[in-house]
C-alpha positions in Angstrom: 76.5 100.1 92.0 78.7 101.6 94.8 80.9 98.4 94.7 81.5 98.7 91.1 82.4 102.3 91.3 84.7 101.6 94.3 86.3 99.0 92.4 86.9 100.9 89.3 88.3 103.8 91.2 90.6 101.6 93.2 91.9 99.8 90.1 92.5 103.1 88.3 94.4 104.6 91.3 96.6 101.5 91.6 97.4 101.5 88.0 98.3 105.1 88.1 100.8 104.3 90.7 102.3 101.7 88.5 100.7 98.4 89.7 99.5 95.5 87.6 95.7 94.6 87.9 95.2 90.9 87.5 93.5 89.4 85.9 92.9 91.8 82.8 89.2 91.6 83.2 88.7 91.7 87.0 85.5 91.2 89.0 84.2 94.0 91.0 84.2 92.0 94.2 87.7 92.6 94.7 90.8 94.2 93.0 93.9 91.8 92.6 97.4 93.2 92.1 100.1 91.0 90.6 103.6 91.8 91.9 106.4 89.5 93.1 106.8 91.7 96.1 103.3 90.8 97.4 104.5 89.4 100.7 106.8 92.5 101.3 104.0 94.9 100.7 101.4 93.1 102.8 103.8 93.0 105.7 104.6 96.6 105.6 100.7 97.3 105.2 100.1 95.2 108.4 103.0 96.4 110.5 103.1 100.0 109.5 99.6 100.8 108.5 97.4 98.2 110.6 95.8 97.1 107.1 95.2 93.5 106.4 95.4 92.7 102.9 94.7 89.0 101.5 97.4 87.4 99.6 97.5 84.7 97.0 96.8 81.0 97.3 98.3 78.0 95.6 100.4 79.1 92.6 99.7 82.7 93.2 101.0 82.7 96.7 103.6 85.4 97.1 102.6 86.8 93.8 99.3 88.8 94.4 97.5 90.7 96.8 93.7 91.2 97.0 91.6 94.2 98.2 87.9 93.5 99.0 85.2 95.8 97.6 82.2 93.8 98.8 80.0 94.5 101.9 80.3 97.3 104.3 83.2 99.0 102.7 83.1 102.9 103.1 84.6 105.0 100.3 87.3 106.7 102.6 88.3 103.0 103.6 89.1 102.2 100.0 91.0 105.5 99.6 93.0 104.7 102.8 93.8 101.3 101.3 95.3 102.9 98.0 97.0 105.5 100.1 98.7 102.9 102.4 99.6 100.7 99.4 101.5 103.8 97.8 103.3 104.5 101.0 104.4 101.0 101.4 105.6 101.0 97.9 107.9 103.9 98.9 109.4 101.8 101.7 
């Protein structure tokens, strides 16, 4: 499906720039990235790129961020999210 392809492409791109996908066997509905800098990255994405990325809850709060692949997500939006994350990491 388009969702599965988009999820796989997103995960591979994020791994290529050095991020850790969580868990090791992720669902296609979303890609979750484990990083202790989750809050900092999400703040840069929101302020500099107008991109809202979900964070973690409970024991994962501040340790992960999540990228949705379900619903009406165009391929260019997934590419934009990966590009913005890479730029946020540079900051």
